[in-house]
N, C-alpha and C positions, 0 to 999 in steps of 0.2 A: 644466543641464538635458538629461534626453535625451529627445531627438523622441519620439513615438509612431510606431514602426515602422510600414509600412504590410506588414505580415506574414501577412494575411488569418486564416483560422481553421481549426484541424486537430480533427477527429470521431473521440473515443477512446469507443468504445462508444457509450452513450445521453449521455456528456459534451461541450459543444462548448469549446475554449480559443480563446478572440478574442484574440489576442496584441498586447500593448501596451495593452489596456486596465488590467492589475493583474498583478503577478507572482506566478505559479504556484508550489505548493509542496509537493515531492515528500517522504513522510515512508519514514524507512527500516527496513525488517526484514530484518537479518541473521539468517540461520537457518543461521549457519557456526559453530563452537564456537570460532574463533578470528580473530573480527572486530579490525581494529585499532584500533576506536575502543571496544571493550570493550565491546560491546554484544552480542555476540555470543548468540543463543538455542538454538544448537545444535539436537536434534529437538523441543522442546519446542511444541507445535503451539499449548497452550492459551496458552501464556506470548506468543507471536507474536499470536495473536486478542486479548488482553487487550490487546496494545500498539497493537494496529490499530485498536483502538474509542476507546482515547484520543487518539489522533493524528485522527481522524475527530470527534471531541468538538471537537478543539482548531482544525479549521477546514483540515484535509489536503487536499490536491485528488487526490494520485495517490498507492496505494502501491507500493514499489517494493522486492521481495523477492528477494533473492538468499543461494544456497546455498553461495558459495566466495569465501573471502576474497584480499582484493587488496592485500593486505600483499605488500612485495616478494617478502622470503624465505617466503612462506606456500609448503605444498604441495599442487600441484593435486591435485583428487580428480574421481575417474573421473566418467563420464554417469550412472551406476547411482546413484552416491553424492549426486549434485548433487540426482537427479532423485527421491529415496527423502527428502530435505533439503525441496525447496521445494514438489513436487506438492501433498502433503497439506495444507499451510499456504495456497497458491495457490485449492487447489478450497474451504477453506473461506473463504475471503477473498470468493471470487467469488460465492460464494451470497449474504454478507452484508454484505461492505462495500457503499456508497450511491456510493463513487468507484473509478473504475479501475484495476483491480490492472495493474502494471507485474512482467514477469521478466527480472532482471538476469543476463545471462548471455552469455559468446562463444557458447556450443555450442547450435546447430543442433536438435541431438535434445531436447536439454532445452527450449529454446524452443519448438519442435512442440509437446511434453508440456503445458504451459505456457498454451500459448492454448487446448488443448485442454479445458484443466481451467478456462479461463475468463478467463485473461490475456488485458488487451487492449491491451500496449504491449510492444516489446522495447527493452530497454535494453544495448547494446554496448558495452563499456569495450575491445572491443579496434579499431573500427570499421571491422568486415566481414574485418581482417585474418587474423584464425583461420581463421573458417570465412564465407566470400562468401556461403555460399547461406542466410545469415540473412537477407538482400534479398529474395531469391526467396521466403523464408517470410513475410516483412512484405508484399512485393505479392499475394503469393495470397490472405494472410488480410484483405489492407485495413486495417493496422493502424499505428499510426506506431512510428516505432525514432529511437532517438537513436543518433548516432555517434560517438564521443568518438577524441581522437586521443591516441594512447599512443603514446610513446617508447623505452619500456624496452627494445624490440632496436635501436633506433637511436638514441642521443642526438644531438642536436644543440646548436650555441653559440646559430644565431639564432634562437631560439625561437618566434615569430611567424609567422616566413616558414614554419616547418619545419608549425608547427601547418594555417596558412592552406594548405600544397599538400597538406598530410595530409588538411583535412577535405573539399577541394574532390575529392581522388580519391576519397576514400568515398561522396561526396553521387553524383559519376558512375557510379560503380558501382550504386550504389542504384539511381540512377534509370534504368539500362540494364537493370536486372533487373524496372522495373515499378514500382518503390516510385513511389506517386504524391508529386509534390513538395512538399503540404500536410501530408505523415505524414513528413519529414524535419525532425528536432530537433538541433542541434548541441551538442556539449561539448568543451570546448579539454583537458577529461583533466587537472586539478589533480594535483598527484602523478605516477605514471603517467611517471618516466624523467625528471621535469624537476630540476633543483636548488631549491633555497629560493629564489636569486634569479630564479630563472625563473618560478617558482610567483605570487610578488607581481608580477614584473612581466606576467604575463598578466593578474592582477585589475588590474592599472593601464594595460592597455590592451586591458581585455576590447572596448572596442567598435568595434576594427578588425576583428571578428569579424561584425560589421552587414555589411560588405561580401559576404557570402555569401549575406545575404538569408534565413535561417532563422531561429527562436528558438534563445535561447542560453538552456542548461541551464547552470550553476555549481554545481559539487560539494568546494566548501570545510569542510565540516563537520567537526570535530574533528581535519583533516588535520595531517600532521606539519610545514606549514609553520608552523603557529601553536604548534604545540609549542618548535619551534626557535625563534620569535622571541619568546615567551613564558617558554620553560623551565618549561612544564608538561604534565602527564599528560593523555591525553585526555580522562577524567574532569571537568578544569579547563580546559577550552578554549570556554566558552560566549562569554565575553564576545570571545575573538579571532575566534570564529565570525561571532557577531552584525559586528564590525566589515566582514569579509570582503563576508558577505552584504548588507550596506547599500553601500561602494563598489561592490558586485558589479552593484548594482540600478542606483546609480545612471550605471554603466558600461556598461549597454546589456540585462544579465540579466535574462531573462522566466520562468525557472524558477529555483528554488534546490532542491538535494536537500539535508536536513538530518536531524540526530537528535533535536535538542532542540525538543522542543515542550513548551506554548505559545509559548516565549521566541520563536522564528524568525518566528510568526505575526506577535507583536507588532512583530519587527523589520520585516518586510516592509510591513506596514500601516503603519508611519510613514514609513518608505523611499519607498513609492509615493505617501505624501500628499504628501512634499515634490518627487518625480522627476516623478511623474504629473498633480498635483494631484488625487488620486483620493482623495473625502474618505468 
């Protein structure tokens, strides 16, 4: 059983996340047309809002809006195109959703505009490697930032050592830029330059990241590691996702980022009952 970590709390808008009490759940809104998971909504703002409303009804804690696919073979989009996709959605969600909105981007200008539009968290899948000024932005606005470990530019054999080193560097950058300790959240970056075996190893050894002293986000939902193990397409990876989420929580995950509601809410509740004794 995972011990309740002394990670304190993080304020995100009007919501306080008390780490260790339960697992928090991030719902994914993809407004790219080519999402790996098959749920890309393109520029359909109303469809994104409808999906967000379902997430809220099912118990989501954070809504994460992204406008650029993270598939390895995806084509990068310009800042203007990404903003055209995400800003209208963020504006509407910020005015309607009772939970914080996160912007999933590694581009500082996109993040800045999204925060202006009402987003209250930054999710950087490159962990400040692409645009370090994201840390300065997070510090200036006083918002939490998720720092992911991304090995697409530099594959490693010893993956856990690489992730720990990577995240320590990102955290140091963030702190030097003025980001508050309590506003840093870490993500081992499932996928993102890792092999199948390495992704499985990360879930198995997730508890080692607790040494960094910050909440751990785990994002395995519908990812290729599940497809490769079970030989299934993205829309049939529910059970595989559930297994990784449950094991991840048992090994120390504080937040999970998922597509499938309300199924993953139930997985988290059951896992928390076993792991944290939360009924």
